[in-house]
The first five atom37 places (N, CA, C, CB, O) and aatype in JSON, in Angstrom:
{
  "aatype": [12, 10, 3, 0, 3, 3, 19, 1, 1, 9, 0, 10, 15, 13, 14, 7, 19, 19, 6, 11, 6, 1, 17, 7, 8, 14, 16, 13, 3, 19, 0, 7, 1, 12, 13, 10, 16, 19, 14, 3, 3, 5, 16, 15, 13, 0, 19, 1, 4, 14, 1, 10, 6, 1, 16, 6, 10, 9, 0, 0, 6, 14, 6, 11, 13, 17, 19, 14, 14, 8, 6, 0, 7, 15, 15, 17, 19, 1, 0, 1, 10, 0, 0, 10, 6, 3, 0, 0, 6, 10, 1, 3, 9, 10, 10, 3, 15, 17, 1, 5, 16, 0, 14, 6, 15, 19, 0, 6, 6, 10, 16],
  "atom_mask": [
    [1, 1, 1, 1, 1],
    [1, 1, 1, 1, 1],
    [1, 1, 1, 1, 1],
    [1, 1, 1, 1, 1],
    [1, 1, 1, 1, 1],
    [1, 1, 1, 1, 1],
    [1, 1, 1, 1, 1],
    [1, 1, 1, 1, 1],
    [1, 1, 1, 1, 1],
    [1, 1, 1, 1, 1],
    [1, 1, 1, 1, 1],
    [1, 1, 1, 1, 1],
    [1, 1, 1, 1, 1],
    [1, 1, 1, 1, 1],
    [1, 1, 1, 1, 1],
    [1, 1, 1, 0, 1],
    [1, 1, 1, 1, 1],
    [1, 1, 1, 1, 1],
    [1, 1, 1, 1, 1],
    [1, 1, 1, 1, 1],
    [1, 1, 1, 1, 1],
    [1, 1, 1, 1, 1],
    [1, 1, 1, 1, 1],
    [1, 1, 1, 0, 1],
    [1, 1, 1, 1, 1],
    [1, 1, 1, 1, 1],
    [1, 1, 1, 1, 1],
    [1, 1, 1, 1, 1],
    [1, 1, 1, 1, 1],
    [1, 1, 1, 1, 1],
    [1, 1, 1, 1, 1],
    [1, 1, 1, 0, 1],
    [1, 1, 1, 1, 1],
    [1, 1, 1, 1, 1],
    [1, 1, 1, 1, 1],
    [1, 1, 1, 1, 1],
    [1, 1, 1, 1, 1],
    [1, 1, 1, 1, 1],
    [1, 1, 1, 1, 1],
    [1, 1, 1, 1, 1],
    [1, 1, 1, 1, 1],
    [1, 1, 1, 1, 1],
    [1, 1, 1, 1, 1],
    [1, 1, 1, 1, 1],
    [1, 1, 1, 1, 1],
    [1, 1, 1, 1, 1],
    [1, 1, 1, 1, 1],
    [1, 1, 1, 1, 1],
    [1, 1, 1, 1, 1],
    [1, 1, 1, 1, 1],
    [1, 1, 1, 1, 1],
    [1, 1, 1, 1, 1],
    [1, 1, 1, 1, 1],
    [1, 1, 1, 1, 1],
    [1, 1, 1, 1, 1],
    [1, 1, 1, 1, 1],
    [1, 1, 1, 1, 1],
    [1, 1, 1, 1, 1],
    [1, 1, 1, 1, 1],
    [1, 1, 1, 1, 1],
    [1, 1, 1, 1, 1],
    [1, 1, 1, 1, 1],
    [1, 1, 1, 1, 1],
    [1, 1, 1, 1, 1],
    [1, 1, 1, 1, 1],
    [1, 1, 1, 1, 1],
    [1, 1, 1, 1, 1],
    [1, 1, 1, 1, 1],
    [1, 1, 1, 1, 1],
    [1, 1, 1, 1, 1],
    [1, 1, 1, 1, 1],
    [1, 1, 1, 1, 1],
    [1, 1, 1, 0, 1],
    [1, 1, 1, 1, 1],
    [1, 1, 1, 1, 1],
    [1, 1, 1, 1, 1],
    [1, 1, 1, 1, 1],
    [1, 1, 1, 1, 1],
    [1, 1, 1, 1, 1],
    [1, 1, 1, 1, 1],
    [1, 1, 1, 1, 1],
    [1, 1, 1, 1, 1],
    [1, 1, 1, 1, 1],
    [1, 1, 1, 1, 1],
    [1, 1, 1, 1, 1],
    [1, 1, 1, 1, 1],
    [1, 1, 1, 1, 1],
    [1, 1, 1, 1, 1],
    [1, 1, 1, 1, 1],
    [1, 1, 1, 1, 1],
    [1, 1, 1, 1, 1],
    [1, 1, 1, 1, 1],
    [1, 1, 1, 1, 1],
    [1, 1, 1, 1, 1],
    [1, 1, 1, 1, 1],
    [1, 1, 1, 1, 1],
    [1, 1, 1, 1, 1],
    [1, 1, 1, 1, 1],
    [1, 1, 1, 1, 1],
    [1, 1, 1, 1, 1],
    [1, 1, 1, 1, 1],
    [1, 1, 1, 1, 1],
    [1, 1, 1, 1, 1],
    [1, 1, 1, 1, 1],
    [1, 1, 1, 1, 1],
    [1, 1, 1, 1, 1],
    [1, 1, 1, 1, 1],
    [1, 1, 1, 1, 1],
    [1, 1, 1, 1, 1],
    [1, 1, 1, 1, 1],
    [1, 1, 1, 1, 1]
  ],
  "atom_positions": [
    [[68.95, 61.02, 76.29], [67.67, 61.66, 76.55], [67.09, 61.1, 77.84], [66.69, 61.45, 75.36], [67.22, 59.91, 78.14]],
    [[66.45, 61.97, 78.61], [65.82, 61.57, 79.87], [64.58, 60.73, 79.62], [65.46, 62.81, 80.7], [63.89, 60.89, 78.61]],
    [[64.3, 59.82, 80.58], [63.11, 58.99, 80.44], [62.48, 58.77, 81.82], [63.45, 57.64, 79.77], [62.95, 59.3, 82.83]],
    [[61.42, 57.98, 81.85], [60.68, 57.73, 83.09], [61.55, 57.04, 84.14], [59.45, 56.87, 82.8], [61.32, 57.23, 85.33]],
    [[62.53, 56.27, 83.72], [63.44, 55.64, 84.69], [64.27, 56.69, 85.42], [64.37, 54.64, 83.99], [64.56, 56.54, 86.61]],
    [[64.65, 57.76, 84.72], [65.39, 58.85, 85.36], [64.49, 59.56, 86.38], [65.9, 59.86, 84.3], [64.94, 59.9, 87.48]],
    [[63.24, 59.77, 86.02], [62.29, 60.39, 86.94], [62.18, 59.53, 88.21], [60.88, 60.56, 86.27], [62.28, 60.05, 89.32]],
    [[61.98, 58.25, 88.04], [61.85, 57.32, 89.17], [63.11, 57.33, 90.04], [61.57, 55.88, 88.66], [63.02, 57.45, 91.27]],
    [[64.26, 57.21, 89.43], [65.52, 57.17, 90.17], [65.73, 58.42, 91.01], [66.7, 57.0, 89.2], [66.09, 58.34, 92.18]],
    [[65.49, 59.58, 90.42], [65.69, 60.84, 91.13], [64.64, 60.99, 92.24], [65.61, 62.03, 90.16], [64.98, 61.35, 93.37]],
    [[63.4, 60.72, 91.92], [62.34, 60.86, 92.93], [62.6, 59.97, 94.14], [60.96, 60.51, 92.32], [62.44, 60.41, 95.28]],
    [[63.01, 58.74, 93.91], [63.24, 57.82, 95.01], [64.51, 58.15, 95.79], [63.33, 56.41, 94.48], [64.74, 57.57, 96.86]],
    [[65.33, 59.06, 95.29], [66.53, 59.47, 96.04], [66.21, 60.48, 97.13], [67.56, 60.06, 95.09], [67.05, 60.72, 98.0]],
    [[65.03, 61.08, 97.11], [64.64, 62.06, 98.12], [64.15, 61.33, 99.37], [63.55, 63.02, 97.58], [63.54, 60.26, 99.26]],
    [[64.4, 61.88, 100.55], [63.96, 61.23, 101.8], [62.44, 61.03, 101.86], [64.4, 62.07, 102.99], [61.65, 61.89, 101.46]],
    [[62.06, 59.87, 102.37], [60.66, 59.59, 102.66], [59.77, 59.28, 101.47], [0.0, 0.0, 0.0], [58.55, 59.2, 101.63]],
    [[60.34, 59.11, 100.28], [59.52, 58.91, 99.09], [59.12, 57.44, 98.94], [60.28, 59.37, 97.84], [59.92, 56.53, 99.13]],
    [[57.85, 57.25, 98.6], [57.28, 55.93, 98.35], [56.61, 55.96, 96.98], [56.25, 55.53, 99.48], [55.88, 56.89, 96.66]],
    [[56.87, 54.95, 96.18], [56.22, 54.84, 94.88], [54.95, 54.02, 95.03], [57.17, 54.18, 93.83], [54.94, 52.98, 95.69]],
    [[53.86, 54.51, 94.42], [52.58, 53.81, 94.44], [52.01, 53.83, 93.02], [51.59, 54.47, 95.45], [52.35, 54.68, 92.21]],
    [[51.14, 52.89, 92.75], [50.43, 52.92, 91.48], [49.03, 53.47, 91.72], [50.37, 51.5, 90.83], [48.29, 52.98, 92.57]],
    [[48.7, 54.5, 90.95], [47.36, 55.09, 90.97], [46.95, 55.3, 89.52], [47.31, 56.44, 91.79], [47.78, 55.65, 88.68]],
    [[45.7, 55.09, 89.24], [45.17, 55.3, 87.9], [45.96, 54.53, 86.85], [45.17, 56.77, 87.56], [45.98, 54.92, 85.68]],
    [[46.61, 53.45, 87.24], [47.35, 52.61, 86.31], [48.74, 53.1, 85.97], [0.0, 0.0, 0.0], [49.36, 52.57, 85.06]],
    [[49.24, 54.11, 86.68], [50.6, 54.57, 86.42], [51.29, 54.98, 87.72], [50.58, 55.76, 85.44], [50.64, 55.18, 88.74]],
    [[52.63, 55.09, 87.68], [53.38, 55.37, 88.9], [53.15, 56.78, 89.43], [54.85, 55.17, 88.65], [53.08, 57.75, 88.68]],
    [[53.02, 56.84, 90.74], [52.96, 58.11, 91.45], [53.95, 58.03, 92.6], [51.5, 58.42, 91.96], [54.35, 56.94, 93.02]],
    [[54.34, 59.18, 93.11], [55.34, 59.23, 94.17], [54.83, 60.13, 95.28], [56.71, 59.74, 93.63], [54.4, 61.26, 95.04]],
    [[54.9, 59.61, 96.5], [54.4, 60.3, 97.68], [55.53, 60.58, 98.66], [53.3, 59.48, 98.37], [56.54, 59.87, 98.68]],
    [[55.33, 61.61, 99.46], [56.17, 61.85, 100.63], [55.19, 62.16, 101.76], [57.22, 63.04, 100.39], [54.32, 63.02, 101.64]],
    [[55.35, 61.44, 102.86], [54.47, 61.59, 104.02], [53.0, 61.43, 103.63], [54.69, 62.96, 104.68], [52.13, 62.13, 104.15]],
    [[52.72, 60.5, 102.72], [51.35, 60.2, 102.33], [50.71, 61.18, 101.37], [0.0, 0.0, 0.0], [49.52, 61.08, 101.08]],
    [[51.49, 62.13, 100.85], [50.96, 63.12, 99.9], [51.71, 63.0, 98.58], [51.08, 64.56, 100.47], [52.94, 62.96, 98.54]],
    [[50.95, 62.96, 97.5], [51.54, 62.81, 96.17], [52.21, 64.12, 95.73], [50.45, 62.39, 95.15], [51.64, 65.2, 95.88]],
    [[53.43, 63.99, 95.19], [54.13, 65.16, 94.65], [54.54, 64.97, 93.19], [55.36, 65.45, 95.48], [55.04, 65.91, 92.57]],
    [[54.33, 63.76, 92.65], [54.79, 63.47, 91.29], [53.99, 62.31, 90.73], [56.29, 63.15, 91.27], [53.66, 61.36, 91.44]],
    [[53.69, 62.4, 89.45], [53.08, 61.29, 88.74], [53.65, 61.23, 87.32], [51.53, 61.43, 88.72], [54.0, 62.25, 86.74]],
    [[53.73, 60.02, 86.79], [54.22, 59.8, 85.43], [53.08, 59.17, 84.64], [55.51, 58.89, 85.42], [52.8, 57.98, 84.8]],
    [[52.42, 59.96, 83.78], [51.29, 59.45, 83.01], [51.66, 58.27, 82.1], [50.7, 60.56, 82.16], [52.84, 57.96, 81.91]],
    [[50.65, 57.63, 81.56], [50.79, 56.4, 80.78], [51.84, 56.44, 79.69], [49.51, 56.05, 80.17], [52.59, 55.48, 79.53]],
    [[51.91, 57.53, 78.94], [52.84, 57.54, 77.8], [54.3, 57.69, 78.24], [52.47, 58.67, 76.85], [55.21, 57.46, 77.44]],
    [[54.53, 58.07, 79.48], [55.86, 58.19, 80.08], [56.8, 59.14, 79.33], [56.49, 56.84, 80.17], [58.02, 59.02, 79.45]],
    [[56.25, 60.06, 78.56], [57.08, 61.07, 77.89], [57.06, 62.38, 78.66], [56.59, 61.29, 76.46], [57.75, 63.34, 78.3]],
    [[56.26, 62.42, 79.72], [56.15, 63.62, 80.54], [55.91, 63.19, 81.99], [55.02, 64.55, 80.03], [55.78, 62.0, 82.29]],
    [[55.85, 64.17, 82.86], [55.51, 63.91, 84.25], [54.76, 65.13, 84.77], [56.79, 63.61, 85.11], [54.82, 66.21, 84.18]],
    [[54.06, 64.95, 85.88], [53.31, 66.04, 86.49], [53.81, 66.26, 87.9], [51.79, 65.74, 86.48], [54.05, 65.31, 88.65]],
    [[53.95, 67.53, 88.27], [54.43, 67.92, 89.61], [53.54, 69.03, 90.16], [55.92, 68.37, 89.56], [52.84, 69.73, 89.42]],
    [[53.61, 69.18, 91.47], [52.89, 70.28, 92.12], [53.52, 71.61, 91.7], [52.92, 70.13, 93.67], [54.73, 71.72, 91.55]],
    [[52.66, 72.61, 91.51], [53.13, 73.93, 91.13], [52.01, 74.93, 91.45], [53.54, 73.98, 89.62], [50.91, 74.8, 90.92]],
    [[52.28, 75.91, 92.3], [51.25, 76.92, 92.58], [50.73, 77.54, 91.29], [51.8, 78.01, 93.51], [51.51, 77.77, 90.37]],
    [[49.44, 77.8, 91.21], [48.83, 78.25, 89.96], [49.46, 79.5, 89.38], [47.38, 78.5, 90.17], [49.68, 79.57, 88.17]],
    [[49.77, 80.49, 90.2], [50.37, 81.71, 89.68], [51.73, 81.42, 89.05], [50.51, 82.76, 90.79], [52.02, 81.9, 87.96]],
    [[52.54, 80.64, 89.74], [53.85, 80.26, 89.19], [53.68, 79.42, 87.93], [54.66, 79.49, 90.24], [54.46, 79.55, 86.98]],
    [[52.68, 78.56, 87.93], [52.43, 77.69, 86.78], [52.14, 78.51, 85.54], [51.26, 76.75, 87.06], [52.68, 78.22, 84.47]],
    [[51.32, 79.52, 85.67], [50.98, 80.38, 84.53], [52.23, 81.04, 83.97], [49.96, 81.45, 84.94], [52.42, 81.09, 82.76]],
    [[53.08, 81.54, 84.86], [54.32, 82.19, 84.44], [55.28, 81.19, 83.79], [55.0, 82.88, 85.63], [55.94, 81.5, 82.8]],
    [[55.35, 80.01, 84.36], [56.24, 78.96, 83.85], [55.83, 78.55, 82.43], [56.21, 77.74, 84.78], [56.67, 78.43, 81.54]],
    [[54.55, 78.33, 82.24], [54.06, 77.94, 80.92], [54.27, 79.05, 79.9], [52.56, 77.57, 80.99], [54.64, 78.78, 78.75]],
    [[54.04, 80.29, 80.31], [54.25, 81.42, 79.39], [55.72, 81.56, 79.0], [53.76, 82.73, 80.04], [56.03, 81.9, 77.86]],
    [[56.61, 81.29, 79.95], [58.04, 81.44, 79.68], [58.61, 80.29, 78.85], [58.8, 81.55, 80.97], [59.5, 80.5, 78.03]],
    [[58.1, 79.07, 79.08], [58.67, 77.9, 78.41], [57.56, 76.92, 77.97], [59.67, 77.18, 79.34], [57.47, 75.81, 78.5]],
    [[56.73, 77.33, 77.02], [55.6, 76.47, 76.61], [56.03, 75.16, 75.95], [54.72, 77.24, 75.66], [55.25, 74.21, 75.89]],
    [[57.27, 75.11, 75.45], [57.75, 73.86, 74.85], [58.05, 72.81, 75.94], [59.02, 74.12, 74.01], [58.09, 71.61, 75.66]],
    [[58.26, 73.26, 77.18], [58.55, 72.35, 78.29], [57.34, 72.05, 79.14], [59.63, 72.93, 79.15], [57.12, 70.91, 79.54]],
    [[56.54, 73.07, 79.42], [55.48, 72.94, 80.42], [54.1, 73.19, 79.85], [55.73, 73.88, 81.56], [53.93, 74.03, 78.96]],
    [[53.11, 72.46, 80.36], [51.72, 72.67, 79.95], [50.8, 72.03, 80.98], [51.46, 72.07, 78.54], [51.23, 71.3, 81.87]],
    [[49.52, 72.33, 80.83], [48.49, 71.75, 81.69], [47.38, 71.22, 80.8], [47.94, 72.8, 82.73], [46.8, 71.98, 80.02]],
    [[47.07, 69.92, 80.9], [45.95, 69.39, 80.14], [44.64, 70.02, 80.63], [45.9, 67.84, 80.25], [44.54, 70.39, 81.8]],
    [[43.66, 70.13, 79.78], [42.4, 70.77, 80.19], [41.77, 70.16, 81.45], [41.4, 70.67, 79.06], [41.22, 70.9, 82.27]],
    [[41.86, 68.86, 81.62], [41.23, 68.24, 82.79], [41.97, 68.53, 84.1], [41.14, 66.74, 82.59], [41.46, 68.21, 85.17]],
    [[43.17, 69.12, 84.02], [43.94, 69.48, 85.21], [44.01, 71.0, 85.42], [45.35, 68.9, 85.11], [44.74, 71.47, 86.29]],
    [[43.26, 71.75, 84.63], [43.34, 73.21, 84.69], [43.01, 73.78, 86.07], [42.41, 73.82, 83.67], [43.57, 74.8, 86.46]],
    [[42.13, 73.15, 86.79], [41.74, 73.64, 88.11], [42.64, 73.19, 89.23], [0.0, 0.0, 0.0], [42.4, 73.52, 90.39]],
    [[43.67, 72.42, 88.91], [44.55, 71.86, 89.94], [45.79, 72.74, 90.13], [44.96, 70.43, 89.57], [45.98, 73.73, 89.42]],
    [[46.6, 72.36, 91.07], [47.89, 73.03, 91.29], [49.02, 72.12, 90.81], [48.09, 73.39, 92.79], [49.98, 71.88, 91.53]],
    [[48.87, 71.63, 89.6], [49.84, 70.73, 88.98], [50.23, 71.27, 87.62], [49.28, 69.29, 88.86], [49.45, 71.97, 86.97]],
    [[51.44, 70.93, 87.18], [51.91, 71.27, 85.84], [52.61, 70.04, 85.28], [52.87, 72.53, 85.86], [53.19, 69.25, 86.03]],
    [[52.56, 69.88, 83.99], [53.29, 68.78, 83.34], [54.53, 69.32, 82.65], [52.38, 68.05, 82.34], [54.57, 70.46, 82.19]],
    [[55.53, 68.44, 82.58], [56.79, 68.79, 81.91], [57.14, 67.69, 80.91], [57.94, 69.0, 82.93], [57.03, 66.5, 81.23]],
    [[57.55, 68.09, 79.73], [57.96, 67.14, 78.7], [59.42, 66.74, 78.93], [57.78, 67.75, 77.28], [60.3, 67.6, 78.97]],
    [[59.66, 65.46, 79.08], [61.02, 64.97, 79.33], [61.98, 65.35, 78.2], [61.01, 63.46, 79.51], [63.11, 65.75, 78.47]],
    [[61.55, 65.24, 76.96], [62.42, 65.52, 75.82], [62.85, 66.99, 75.76], [61.72, 65.14, 74.53], [63.86, 67.31, 75.12]],
    [[62.11, 67.88, 76.41], [62.42, 69.3, 76.36], [63.38, 69.74, 77.47], [61.15, 70.11, 76.43], [63.88, 70.87, 77.45]],
    [[63.63, 68.87, 78.44], [64.51, 69.23, 79.54], [65.97, 69.17, 79.1], [64.28, 68.32, 80.75], [66.34, 68.34, 78.27]],
    [[66.78, 70.05, 79.66], [68.19, 70.12, 79.26], [69.0, 68.93, 79.73], [68.81, 71.38, 79.79], [69.78, 68.36, 78.97]],
    [[68.8, 68.54, 81.0], [69.62, 67.47, 81.56], [69.02, 66.97, 82.88], [71.07, 67.95, 81.77], [67.98, 67.46, 83.32]],
    [[69.69, 66.0, 83.5], [69.21, 65.41, 84.74], [69.2, 66.43, 85.88], [70.07, 64.22, 85.12], [68.39, 66.31, 86.8]],
    [[70.07, 67.42, 85.84], [70.09, 68.45, 86.88], [68.8, 69.28, 86.84], [71.32, 69.36, 86.72], [68.24, 69.6, 87.89]],
    [[68.35, 69.61, 85.65], [67.09, 70.36, 85.53], [65.93, 69.49, 86.0], [66.85, 70.82, 84.07], [65.04, 69.98, 86.71]],
    [[65.92, 68.23, 85.62], [64.87, 67.31, 86.07], [64.86, 67.24, 87.6], [65.09, 65.9, 85.47], [63.8, 67.33, 88.22]],
    [[66.03, 67.08, 88.2], [66.12, 67.0, 89.66], [65.58, 68.27, 90.31], [67.58, 66.76, 90.1], [64.86, 68.2, 91.3]],
    [[65.92, 69.44, 89.77], [65.45, 70.7, 90.34], [63.92, 70.78, 90.33], [66.04, 71.89, 89.56], [63.31, 71.21, 91.3]],
    [[63.31, 70.36, 89.23], [61.85, 70.39, 89.12], [61.22, 69.43, 90.12], [61.41, 70.03, 87.68], [60.27, 69.79, 90.82]],
    [[61.75, 68.21, 90.19], [61.21, 67.22, 91.12], [61.41, 67.66, 92.57], [61.85, 65.86, 90.89], [60.52, 67.5, 93.4]],
    [[62.58, 68.21, 92.86], [62.88, 68.65, 94.21], [61.95, 69.78, 94.65], [64.34, 69.12, 94.31], [61.51, 69.81, 95.8]],
    [[61.64, 70.68, 93.76], [60.72, 71.77, 94.09], [59.35, 71.22, 94.48], [60.57, 72.73, 92.91], [58.77, 71.67, 95.46]],
    [[58.85, 70.26, 93.73], [57.55, 69.65, 94.05], [57.63, 68.89, 95.37], [57.1, 68.71, 92.91], [56.71, 68.96, 96.18]],
    [[58.72, 68.16, 95.58], [58.92, 67.41, 96.82], [58.92, 68.36, 98.01], [60.23, 66.59, 96.77], [58.27, 68.09, 99.02]],
    [[59.64, 69.47, 97.9], [59.72, 70.44, 99.0], [58.35, 71.06, 99.31], [60.72, 71.55, 98.65], [58.07, 71.37, 100.47]],
    [[57.52, 71.25, 98.3], [56.18, 71.78, 98.52], [55.31, 70.8, 99.31], [55.51, 72.12, 97.19], [54.34, 71.2, 99.95]],
    [[55.65, 69.54, 99.24], [54.81, 68.48, 99.79], [55.34, 67.92, 101.11], [54.68, 67.38, 98.8], [54.56, 67.59, 102.0]],
    [[56.64, 67.81, 101.23], [57.25, 67.16, 102.39], [57.05, 67.98, 103.66], [58.76, 66.94, 102.14], [57.16, 69.21, 103.64]],
    [[56.74, 67.3, 104.77], [56.69, 68.01, 106.05], [58.08, 68.56, 106.39], [56.18, 67.07, 107.19], [59.09, 68.03, 105.93]],
    [[58.11, 69.59, 107.18], [59.38, 70.23, 107.53], [60.38, 69.25, 108.11], [59.14, 71.36, 108.51], [61.57, 69.33, 107.82]],
    [[59.9, 68.33, 108.94], [60.82, 67.37, 109.58], [61.5, 66.47, 108.55], [60.06, 66.51, 110.6], [62.65, 66.07, 108.75]],
    [[60.82, 66.15, 107.46], [61.41, 65.33, 106.4], [62.27, 66.2, 105.5], [60.3, 64.61, 105.57], [63.36, 65.78, 105.09]],
    [[61.8, 67.39, 105.17], [62.53, 68.3, 104.3], [63.9, 68.65, 104.89], [61.72, 69.58, 104.05], [64.86, 68.87, 104.15]],
    [[63.98, 68.71, 106.21], [65.25, 69.04, 106.86], [66.32, 67.97, 106.6], [65.03, 69.2, 108.37], [67.51, 68.25, 106.71]],
    [[65.9, 66.76, 106.26], [66.86, 65.69, 105.96], [67.64, 65.95, 104.69], [66.14, 64.37, 105.84], [68.7, 65.36, 104.47]],
    [[67.12, 66.84, 103.85], [67.76, 67.14, 102.56], [68.19, 68.6, 102.55], [66.8, 66.84, 101.37], [67.6, 69.43, 101.86]],
    [[69.22, 68.91, 103.31], [69.69, 70.3, 103.34], [71.12, 70.38, 102.89], [69.56, 70.9, 104.74], [71.7, 71.46, 102.84]]
  ]
}
């Protein structure tokens, strides 16, 4: 089963990623912008996701994705680690958030 260590390992494999602690838990930045956070319970993670896509994602796979009420106005979605199929799916989700955040010059390093 996937865990927070898998999230950390994959996130840090992307170019330009720096791990920081915010709000008492790990967050991951690229070029000074956060693209990932792992909340306290470490059973899920939050990534950037455009609101329209987020709504569709949650409707299609509510067992995997959700948004806590306090994040409803943001462009973030949470994913449950236990609901993911494998590390490849985790990597795809993290990579999508990283690509939304990374400047083009950094994103080009991962082609």
